[in-house]
KOLNUTI-265970 format. One line per field, with one value per residue (C-alpha): residue in one letter; x, y, z; residue number from 1. Coordinates in steps of 0.1 Angstrom, whole numbers. Layout:
residu: A	...
px: X	...
py: Y	...
pz: Z	...
num: NUM	...
//
This chain:
residu: X	X	X	X	X	X	X	X	X	X	X	X	X	X	X	X	X	X	X	X	X	X	X	X	X	X	X	X	X	X	X	X	X	X	X	X	X	X	X	X	X	X	X	X	X	X	X	X	X	X	X	X	X	X	X	X	X	X	X	X	X	X	X	X	X	X	X	X	X	X	X	X	X	X	X	X	X	X	X	X	X	X	X	X	X	X	X	X	X	X	X	X	X	X	X	X	X	X	X	X	X	X	X	X	X	X	X	X	X	X	X	X	X	X	X	X	X	X	X	X	X	X	X	X	X	X	X	X	X	X	X	X	X	X	X	X	X	X	X	X	X	X	X	X	X	X	X	X	X	X	X	X	X	X	X	X	X	X	X	X	X	X	X	X	X	X	X	X	X	X	X	X	X	X	X	X	X	X	X	X	X	X	X	X	X	X	X	X	X	X	X	X	X	X	X	X	X	X	X	X	X	X	X	X	X	X	X	X	X	X	X	X	X	X	X	X	X	X	X	X	X	X	X	X	X	X	X	X	X	X	X	X	X	X	X	X	X	X	X	X	X	X	X	X	X	X	X	X	X	X	X	X	X	X	X	X	X	X	X	X	X	X	X	X	X	X	X	X	X	X	X	X	X	X	X	X	X	X	X	X	X	X	X	X	X	X	X	X	X	X	X	X	X	X	X	X	X	X	X	X	X	X	X	X	X	X	X	X	X	X	X	X	X	X	X	X	X	X	X	X	X	X	X	X	X	X	X	X	X	X	X	X	X	X	X	X	X	X	X	X	X	X	X	X	X	X	X	X	X	X	X	X	X	X	X	X	X	X	X	X	X	X	X	X	X	X	X	X	X	X	X	X	X	X	X	X	X	X	X	X	X	X	X	X	X	X	X	X	X	X	X	X	X	X	X	X	X	X	X	X	X	X	X	X	X	X	X	X	X	X	X	X	X	X	X	X	X	X	X	X	X	X	X	X	X	X	X	X	X	X	X	X	X	X	X	X	X	X	X	X	X	X	X	X	X	X	X	X	X	X	X	X	X	X	X	X	X	X	X	X	X	X	X	X	X	X	X	X	X	X	X	X	X	X	X	X	X	X	X	X	X	X	X	X	X	X	X	X	X	X	X	X	X	X	X	X	X	X	X	X	X	X	X	X	X	X	X	X	X	X	X	X	X	X	X	X	X	X	X	X	X	X	X	X	X	X	X	X	X	X	X	X	X	X	X	X	X	X	X	X	X	X	X	X	X	X	X	X	X	X	X	X	X	X	X	X	X	X	X	X	X	X	X	X	X	X	X	X	X	X	X	X	X	X	X	X	X	X	X	X	X	X	X	X	X	X	X	X	X	X	X	X	X	X	X	X	X	X	X	X	X	X	X	X	X	X	X	X	X	X	X	X	X	X	X	X	X	X	X	X	X	X	X	X	X	X	X	X	X	X	X	X	X	X	X	X	X	X	X	X	X	X	X	X	X	X	X	X	X	X	X	X	X	X	X	X	X	X	X	X	X	X	X	X
px: 0	29	45	16	10	48	39	13	36	61	44	32	64	73	45	45	77	61	49	13	-18	-52	-60	-92	-128	-152	-172	-140	-129	-160	-159	-119	-130	-165	-185	-157	-152	-187	-172	-201	-212	-249	-276	-280	-239	-245	-274	-254	-226	-248	-262	-228	-217	-244	-240	-203	-213	-235	-223	-243	-241	-231	-243	-278	-283	-312	-305	-324	-297	-269	-286	-282	-243	-242	-206	-223	-233	-262	-238	-218	-250	-264	-227	-226	-257	-250	-217	-234	-261	-238	-208	-225	-217	-186	-166	-138	-132	-105	-136	-143	-119	-144	-164	-145	-163	-150	-120	-92	-105	-141	-131	-113	-145	-169	-151	-160	-199	-198	-196	-192	-222	-229	-262	-291	-327	-345	-375	-388	-371	-390	-393	-371	-342	-347	-349	-320	-296	-307	-286	-290	-272	-275	-256	-254	-234	-233	-212	-201	-191	-162	-179	-209	-234	-250	-286	-274	-290	-314	-329	-325	-353	-326	-291	-263	-255	-261	-271	-288	-297	-304	-317	-316	-325	-318	-315	-298	-317	-347	-359	-345	-363	-351	-361	-341	-342	-320	-320	-301	-276	-303	-335	-354	-350	-387	-398	-420	-435	-406	-425	-416	-380	-363	-367	-373	-383	-380	-395	-388	-396	-385	-395	-379	-386	-418	-429	-442	-441	-400	-403	-427	-419	-438	-427	-403	-387	-376	-385	-368	-384	-371	-342	-359	-378	-409	-394	-362	-353	-320	-287	-280	-267	-236	-212	-188	-211	-224	-191	-194	-231	-233	-268	-286	-323	-339	-368	-363	-383	-356	-365	-354	-327	-308	-314	-324	-360	-373	-385	-421	-441	-471	-462	-450	-444	-429	-445	-435	-462	-443	-405	-395	-420	-430	-452	-442	-473	-469	-489	-475	-489	-468	-465	-439	-423	-436	-438	-468	-485	-506	-539	-523	-513	-479	-452	-425	-420	-387	-362	-338	-354	-343	-368	-341	-360	-397	-401	-385	-407	-436	-431	-427	-450	-479	-489	-496	-485	-503	-483	-493	-481	-465	-444	-448	-415	-402	-370	-362	-330	-316	-346	-359	-390	-414	-443	-444	-468	-472	-500	-496	-520	-510	-540	-533	-527	-490	-487	-450	-445	-448	-441	-404	-393	-373	-404	-430	-430	-424	-450	-482	-516	-526	-529	-500	-501	-462	-464	-431	-420	-383	-369	-333	-310	-284	-256	-219	-209	-234	-267	-291	-314	-340	-371	-398	-419	-451	-469	-504	-506	-487	-451	-425	-389	-369	-337	-314	-281	-259	-230	-207	-174	-151	-131	-119	-102	-122	-157	-178	-210	-234	-266	-291	-319	-349	-368	-394	-392	-432	-424	-433	-428	-422	-403	-383	-341	-319	-290	-289	-266	-289	-303	-339	-356	-371	-360	-330	-319	-283	-253	-233	-201	-178	-151	-133	-99	-81	-45	-33	-41	-18	-35	-70	-81	-118	-132	-164	-177	-214	-231	-263	-291	-311	-344	-359	-346	-331	-320	-294	-298	-328	-329	-319	-284	-261	-230	-199	-186	-152	-133	-102	-86	-52	-47	-17	-13	18	18	5	9	-18	-14	-40	-46	-76	-87	-119	-133	-167	-179	-217	-236	-250	-264	-238	-232	-255	-285	-293	-260	-247	-212	-193	-182	-149	-141	-109	-102	-69	-65	-28	-31	-12	-21	-1	-21	1	-8	7	-18	3	-4	-12	-32	-14	-39	-34	-65	-61	-88	-91	-122	-112	-137	-144	-115	-103	-96	-72	-74	-54	-51	-31	-36	-22	-47	-30	-43	-33	-49	-39	-67	-86	-72	-79	-61	-72	-57	-49	-37	-47	-39	-59	-55	-82	-89	-126	-158	-153	-118	-129	-116	-137	-122	-135	-129	-133	-155	-176	-197	-220	-209	-204	-183	-175	-167	-163	-133	-124	-102	-68	-64	-54	-79	-66	-82	-79	-100	-99	-116	-112	-133	-139	-147	-165	-198	-188	-169	-160	-150	-142	-130	-119	-114	-103	-108	-83	-89	-60	-79	-106	-123	-156	-171	-207	-234	-266	-280	-249	-222	-193	-172	-141	-111	-112	-139	-132	-155	-157	-176	-185	-200	-208	-219	-229	-237	-253
py: -2	26	18	25	56	68	63	84	115	106	107	137	156	145	157	189	196	190	214	211	231	234	264	266	276	294	264	243	271	274	237	238	265	258	226	203	219	203	169	155	147	158	163	199	207	188	213	241	226	225	261	276	256	267	307	300	295	318	348	378	408	427	461	444	420	426	419	385	374	384	362	330	337	317	336	369	382	412	441	431	429	463	478	469	479	516	517	511	541	561	558	541	509	491	480	456	437	457	482	455	469	498	473	475	448	423	407	399	357	372	394	363	341	365	371	338	344	379	398	437	448	479	490	491	496	471	452	423	420	414	381	388	398	364	347	365	370	338	309	275	247	210	186	151	131	89	68	31	10	-13	-37	-54	-51	-77	-66	-56	-81	-100	-77	-43	-32	-13	-12	0	33	64	92	126	150	187	212	251	280	316	354	371	374	381	344	304	279	242	204	179	144	119	84	65	34	2	24	12	34	29	2	-4	28	49	44	80	73	86	81	119	146	184	213	250	282	314	351	379	419	424	453	453	416	406	371	344	304	275	239	230	257	264	287	299	323	342	320	282	283	276	265	269	246	267	271	250	273	252	262	275	292	312	330	344	350	360	342	361	362	356	360	341	318	304	278	244	233	205	167	167	154	178	212	223	217	246	281	312	346	379	414	448	467	499	505	483	463	426	401	362	338	302	268	235	200	167	133	123	93	74	43	29	14	-17	8	31	60	71	61	79	104	97	116	92	90	55	30	5	-26	-39	-26	6	10	5	36	54	87	68	100	137	170	203	232	269	299	332	362	397	414	454	464	500	522	490	479	445	431	399	374	345	314	276	253	218	190	158	131	106	109	113	86	77	45	68	37	45	73	94	92	103	143	139	156	136	145	156	189	214	250	275	308	334	369	378	409	427	459	460	491	488	484	454	436	419	390	366	347	332	310	287	258	254	239	272	253	275	279	307	319	351	365	393	401	428	445	458	466	464	430	415	405	385	365	349	333	316	296	276	245	230	193	199	220	205	216	194	219	235	236	259	262	230	206	175	184	191	223	203	194	218	247	264	290	300	323	329	349	357	381	389	411	414	404	371	357	349	329	325	299	291	272	257	242	228	211	183	179	153	115	116	83	62	83	77	111	149	154	180	185	207	216	238	246	266	275	297	304	319	334	342	351	317	298	293	271	262	243	234	216	203	192	174	159	145	123	91	59	41	6	1	20	43	66	87	80	112	108	134	131	153	160	182	191	206	218	240	253	265	284	300	321	298	272	251	242	217	207	185	177	159	151	129	118	105	90	92	68	33	19	52	48	65	73	97	105	118	136	153	167	184	201	218	244	254	273	243	215	209	181	172	145	130	102	97	72	68	44	39	19	20	41	64	76	84	108	132	135	162	155	181	162	174	201	200	167	168	141	140	106	88	62	43	12	9	16	44	65	82	96	113	140	155	183	193	224	216	251	275	254	218	206	169	155	124	110	80	72	43	30	1	-14	-32	-48	-67	-87	-71	-33	-19	-44	-56	-54	-29	-51	-56	-91	-71	-51	-26	-1	16	44	65	96	112	143	162	200	217	256	275
pz: -2	10	-22	-45	-25	-31	-69	-67	-55	-77	-109	-94	-91	-124	-145	-125	-144	-177	-202	-225	-224	-211	-230	-213	-223	-198	-192	-186	-163	-140	-140	-129	-101	-89	-100	-88	-56	-46	-50	-66	-99	-99	-123	-113	-122	-159	-168	-153	-180	-207	-202	-198	-227	-249	-237	-248	-282	-285	-260	-247	-261	-230	-243	-247	-224	-199	-158	-164	-192	-168	-140	-166	-160	-122	-111	-111	-80	-77	-69	-103	-123	-108	-113	-148	-157	-141	-164	-193	-187	-175	-199	-232	-248	-243	-266	-256	-226	-210	-203	-176	-153	-150	-124	-95	-82	-107	-101	-124	-124	-131	-156	-176	-170	-178	-214	-226	-223	-238	-267	-273	-304	-310	-292	-308	-304	-288	-310	-325	-360	-390	-404	-437	-416	-393	-422	-438	-409	-383	-376	-381	-361	-360	-337	-331	-310	-303	-274	-283	-257	-265	-236	-226	-196	-181	-195	-230	-256	-223	-200	-217	-244	-267	-281	-259	-276	-260	-287	-291	-317	-315	-341	-332	-352	-335	-345	-318	-287	-303	-316	-303	-318	-318	-311	-294	-293	-267	-259	-232	-238	-235	-248	-273	-304	-325	-310	-280	-262	-285	-315	-324	-323	-294	-258	-253	-271	-262	-285	-275	-288	-267	-285	-264	-268	-283	-265	-234	-237	-226	-232	-242	-244	-257	-254	-229	-206	-170	-147	-113	-90	-61	-43	-52	-24	-45	-77	-91	-125	-130	-114	-80	-53	-48	-12	-35	-63	-31	-26	-66	-64	-30	-29	-52	-65	-98	-120	-153	-177	-202	-231	-225	-244	-226	-226	-192	-187	-158	-174	-173	-205	-218	-221	-200	-204	-188	-191	-182	-165	-161	-152	-123	-124	-140	-142	-154	-159	-167	-169	-176	-182	-189	-177	-155	-144	-112	-90	-83	-52	-53	-52	-84	-61	-61	-38	-58	-84	-104	-121	-136	-166	-175	-197	-203	-189	-189	-155	-162	-190	-169	-149	-178	-183	-159	-139	-151	-133	-137	-128	-128	-112	-116	-102	-98	-90	-82	-90	-84	-70	-53	-42	-52	-38	-52	-49	-61	-65	-78	-80	-84	-91	-101	-116	-86	-49	-40	-10	1	25	56	81	70	97	78	52	74	63	27	4	3	-15	-48	-47	-32	-33	-23	-20	-12	-7	-20	-13	-7	-17	-32	-39	-46	-8	6	-9	15	-1	11	7	29	18	28	19	18	58	65	74	69	48	48	35	36	34	34	17	29	5	30	2	-33	-22	4	5	35	33	55	47	70	64	79	63	86	84	77	48	12	-21	-52	-69	-45	-50	-30	-7	15	29	29	-5	2	8	42	75	78	94	97	88	65	64	35	26	-4	1	-31	-19	-53	-87	-83	-52	-42	-9	-4	22	44	70	71	99	91	118	108	136	119	108	76	59	78	103	130	150	150	138	121	101	94	66	59	27	22	-8	-23	-62	-71	-105	-124	-161	-177	-144	-119	-87	-67	-36	-18	17	24	57	63	93	92	118	109	133	150	152	186	161	192	191	162	148	134	98	91	51	49	9	-5	-39	-55	-89	-117	-146	-177	-203	-233	-260	-282	-280	-257	-220	-193	-158	-132	-107	-73	-53	-17	4	38	56	93	108	112	90	80	46	22	-11	-40	-76	-99	-134	-160	-186	-221	-249	-282	-300	-339	-367	-373	-349	-315	-290	-260	-235	-202	-181	-140	-118	-88	-57	-29	1	-5	-16	11	1	-35	-59	-86	-121	-147	-184	-210	-240	-268	-270	-240	-230	-193	-178	-141	-124	-89	-89	-63	-59	-80	-117	-146	-167	-201	-229	-264	-282	-313	-327	-364	-381	-420	-434	-418	-410	-402	-370	-364	-326	-315	-281	-269	-230	-210	-173	-167	-130	-112	-83	-98	-129	-130	-128	-119	-106	-116	-155	-155	-147	-172	-164	-174	-158	-183	-198	-234	-248	-279	-286	-321	-327	-352	-355	-385	-385	-415
num: 1	2	3	4	5	6	7	8	9	10	11	12	13	14	15	16	17	18	19	20	21	22	23	24	25	26	27	28	29	30	31	32	33	34	35	36	37	38	39	40	41	42	43	44	45	46	47	48	49	50	51	52	53	54	55	56	57	58	59	60	61	62	63	64	65	66	67	68	69	70	71	72	73	74	75	76	77	78	79	80	81	82	83	84	85	86	87	88	89	90	91	92	93	94	95	96	97	98	99	100	101	102	103	104	105	106	107	108	109	110	111	112	113	114	115	116	117	118	119	120	121	122	123	124	125	126	127	128	129	130	131	132	133	134	135	136	137	138	139	140	141	142	143	144	145	146	147	148	149	150	151	152	153	154	155	156	157	158	159	160	161	162	163	164	165	166	167	168	169	170	171	172	173	174	175	176	177	178	179	180	181	182	183	184	185	186	187	188	189	190	191	192	193	194	195	196	197	198	199	200	201	202	203	204	205	206	207	208	209	210	211	212	213	214	215	216	217	218	219	220	221	222	223	224	225	226	227	228	229	230	231	232	233	234	235	236	237	238	239	240	241	242	243	244	245	246	247	248	249	250	251	252	253	254	255	256	257	258	259	260	261	262	263	264	265	266	267	268	269	270	271	272	273	274	275	276	277	278	279	280	281	282	283	284	285	286	287	288	289	290	291	292	293	294	295	296	297	298	299	300	301	302	303	304	305	306	307	308	309	310	311	312	313	314	315	316	317	318	319	320	321	322	323	324	325	326	327	328	329	330	331	332	333	334	335	336	337	338	339	340	341	342	343	344	345	346	347	348	349	350	351	352	353	354	355	356	357	358	359	360	361	362	363	364	365	366	367	368	369	370	371	372	373	374	375	376	377	378	379	380	381	382	383	384	385	386	387	388	389	390	391	392	393	394	395	396	397	398	399	400	401	402	403	404	405	406	407	408	409	410	411	412	413	414	415	416	417	418	419	420	421	422	423	424	425	426	427	428	429	430	431	432	433	434	435	436	437	438	439	440	441	442	443	444	445	446	447	448	449	450	451	452	453	454	455	456	457	458	459	460	461	462	463	464	465	466	467	468	469	470	471	472	473	474	475	476	477	478	479	480	481	482	483	484	485	486	487	488	489	490	491	492	493	494	495	496	497	498	499	500	501	502	503	504	505	506	507	508	509	510	511	512	513	514	515	516	517	518	519	520	521	522	523	524	525	526	527	528	529	530	531	532	533	534	535	536	537	538	539	540	541	542	543	544	545	546	547	548	549	550	551	552	553	554	555	556	557	558	559	560	561	562	563	564	565	566	567	568	569	570	571	572	573	574	575	576	577	578	579	580	581	582	583	584	585	586	587	588	589	590	591	592	593	594	595	596	597	598	599	600	601	602	603	604	605	606	607	608	609	610	611	612	613	614	615	616	617	618	619	620	621	622	623	624	625	626	627	628	629	630	631	632	633	634	635	636	637	638	639	640	641	642	643	644	645	646	647	648	649	650	651	652	653	654	655	656	657	658	659	660	661	662	663	664
//
């Protein structure tokens, strides 16, 4: 065991001396800085990645962007958005990224990150263009991708209803910010294609249409769309408020409607509109009626609403679209002179009664019934020095959830954020998604303190401490419990080099072996990284991760990884190699890999093995690009991988991703 860990550190030292590239895109940069710090591979981060990828391909015109559009960038705070819009109002349109230096609240890293998602067009009078203008200057995009596995799962050819290939296709037509229309079809590996219940081909389809700047009608969405209101205590289908992200956006509120162009099956289906009533006052309304997956009880009531969207076997297919949900609501918001306030409402009615198994202690207060109502008031004030944001919500039975944050810019180099939340264990909401340690807007109260300090243009230090208390039982916890989460990160930049160090300590409680007492479970995680990003198209990223589960059998784990890239005109190459060795799952390590457009890849590794990949992207003329990526995982400590129908009777996994993109 000791020899294996010495091998990790020796490889790390050797690779630190190498030179290669990671000429980072904006989405990659945000993933490395924020998303990987959560040490989790979640669907929420996949949504964020896809949206950032889309924004990078179709950047916002900073001189025309509305506040709602700027709020689509999850790393901007209320203060930064306010200061940015005030600067544009006072001094007119910006001509280059250098003018972002006038925004004092934007540090160097954020200016560099923001530059990937915006452009500097000429300011024009807002209005909806003519059809002839849209037809002439609109942009078409057709993109498709397939993943080919070079291995056989246990379910392939036996229990799975379809072929082992994962593939998707998207067509989209856009005209600036005024029009977006498109169609997405997606298929997971093992799902039937033009067979069984998928007679129309793909297992999942999303049609969407969004119009903007139609006079007082600021936005109109038809088909599949997303809604975010307040701080997410009633409804949030946008970006997740991760603990590190809070340090950047400082817990701001949102009021957005957006067309759903990704492949996840968690959007609304129907229509939504935002109307400008007068200066500073807006009204948004929406209505949705769509099928959803669910596990049913014997009496045809709903036991569990599912979000996995897998339909590979007869059992999974039987759960497809066997319930319907009507969701309707609205937001009335006012914003002027730094003050903002809003009233939010959501009504949900299911065609079947939701009746989870309440005999299990931690499920006793899960949402139950057929009709649900949530209302909230969000409020706040922002100026160049400090910002206050909050939302207080009630369900139909009067149970409370409240979230409040305050951020203070002590100086141009130091910012402090505090966030308090109280979610009653009886609060019931099917669509709430906000800041939490336990993953739900229910059964949690706590306090979060964060600090961001940039003593110079080269140094940046970030830290937070978060305490959460859970008054009711949770999964694997039969009584009240608590958790602590601490993070400290330092970044140093010198010319083309960026060095970072991060330490995280997370302490949770779970039932002890005797079933009556609680056991503390401390987990330590460490990351060291070095990035080189030069102007010549070469660079590299070297990363060392370590994990230590300081309870039970006291597991250790480590991974060292080197990723390289080269970009020259029409050609782009990415490659990576990583070695991991952990004692078990609790000391697992996470790795993010750059992949084809809109393809998010973050994987947990445990045991011993290596991971390596190569990606080639070639542009053919101005309109066509082809991408191919092959990735291999070799395990040294096992002869089979996975379990159940996903089990592969081999020690190695190889996947090939192929993507084609045509712009015309």
